[in-house]
N, C-alpha and C positions, 0 to 999 in steps of 0.2 A: 727734458723730462728724464728722471732717473727711476728705473724700476727695480724691484727687489730681485736679487739673483735667484736663479733656479725656480722661477715661478712659471706658470703657463705663459707661453710666449706668443705674441702676435705674429712673430716670424713663422711659427709652426702652423699658423692658420692661413698663411699667404699661399694661395693655390699656385701661382706662378712659380714662387720659390720652390715649393714642393715638387712641382712638375720638372723644373730644371734639375733639381737635386736627384730625382728619380731617373731622369734620362741619362745624366752623367754616371750615376751608380751602375745602371745596366750596361752602359757603354764600356766602362772600365772593368766590370765583372767579365764581360766578353773578352777584353784585352788580356786580363789576367788568366782567363781559362786556357788560352793558348800559349801564354808566355813560357811555362815550363815544358810544354809539349812540343812547341815549335822546334826547339833544338834537337830533340830526339827524332822528331819527324824528318827534319832536314838531314840528320845523320843517317836515317834509314834510307834516304834517297841518294846517299853518296856524298853528302857535304863534308868537307874537311873542317878542321878546327879553324883554319884561316877563313873559310867561307862563313862559318857560324859567327866568327868575330866581325866580319864585314857586314853580316846581316844586322847585328846589333848596332854597329856604327852607322849604317845607312839610315836606319829608323831614327836614331837620335839626331843625326845631322839634319835630315829633312824636317823633322818635327820642330827643331830649333829654328831653322831657316824660314819656316812657313807660319810660325805663330803670329808674327806681325802682319803679313798679308791676310791671314785669316781674320784677324781682328779688324783690319781695314775693310774687308768684305762684309763683315757683320755690321759695321757702321753704315755701309752703302746699301747693301741688299736687304739687311734685316737679320736679326739674331736667329729667329726661327728657321729661315731657309738655310743658313749656313750650318746650323746644328743638324738639320734634316739631311742635307747633302753629305755631311761628315759621317753620320750613322749609316746611311745607305751605302756609301762607298766602303766603309769599314766592313759591312756585312758582305758585300760583293768580293772584296779582297780576301776575306777569310775563306770564301768558297773557291777562289782561284788557286789557293794553295793545293787543293786536293788532287787535281790532275797533273801538277808539275812534277817532272822527273829530273830536270836539269838543275843541279844545285846552284849554278850561277844566277838563274832566274829568281831564286829566293832573295838574293841581295837586291835586285831591282824591285821585286815585290815589296820588300821591307821599306825601301826608299819611298815608294808610292804610298804605302801604308802610313808612314810618318806624316806625309802631306795630308792625307785624309783625316788622321787623328788630330792634326793641328787646328782644325776648325772647331773642335768641340769646346775646349775650355775658354778661349777668349769670348766666344759668343755667350756661353753660359754665365760667365762672370759679369758680362755686360748686362745680361738680363736681370741678374741679381741687383745690380746697381739701379736699373730701370724700375724694378718692382718693389724694392724694399726701401722704406724711409731711411734717410741718412743716419738718424740716431739709432737705428737697429742693424746697420750693415755689419758692424763688428760681430755681433751675435750671429747674424746670418752667415757670414764667412766662417765662423767657428763651427756652426752646424754643417755647412757645406763641406768644409775640410774633413770633418769626422765621417761624413757619408762617403766622401771620395776615398778616404783611407780604408773604410770598411769594404769598399769594392775590391781593393787590392788584397785584403785579407781573405775574402770569400772566393775570388776568381781562381787563383792557382789550385786551391784545394778541390773546388768543384771540377775544374779542368782535369786535374790528375785523376779524380774519381771516374770521370767519363772516359778518359783515355785508357783506363785499366782494361776496358774491353776492346778498344781500338782507338788509335790516334785520331781518326776522322771524327769520332764522337765529340771530342773537345772542339774541333773546328765547327761542327754543326751546332753545338751548343752556343758558341760565340756568335754565330750567324743569328740564331734565334734571339739571343739577348739584345743584339744591336737592332734587330727589327722591332722588338718590343720598345726599345728606346725611341725608334723612329715614330712609332704609333703614339707614344706619350707626347713627343714634340709636336706631331701633327695635330692631335686632338685636344691636348691640354694646355698648350702654350699659345697665348694670344699676345700680340705686340701692341 
């Protein structure tokens, strides 16, 4: 079946698709909120440039390494539980930053944060495949990709605005956004 481009889409009426997209959006707004602030926060706690570089590398390495296991878990346990655990862990980890004073612990925390974040996208993408008919999946992934990109556009600006009063405000905002995502997953996504 071929539909006319740029018309009202069945994908946009798919509640599961919208809930998945919203939960990923708020999760990555939360990530983006602390991305620019984290470096300044770590520096204020005595982190050197080497530690800051190690923080970024630790997150990227663990996120890369745990994407496959997270996808495997989403297939075994279910997509909703993996997304929920990911969001709750991300919220908790954002809170753990606040009392830390040892810069080396930031590297460990970023590694664990990469693991927690790895659970989000494989489970979300699998839910899209589960809930959107095959002939609409290209459109669904296009919309999902745009929503995902919008979260990265909004997050750093919002985090910077919050951090202008105190760095901790951006971390608290990230916690709130991830908890909102957890509520969306818990109440709006059914497998």
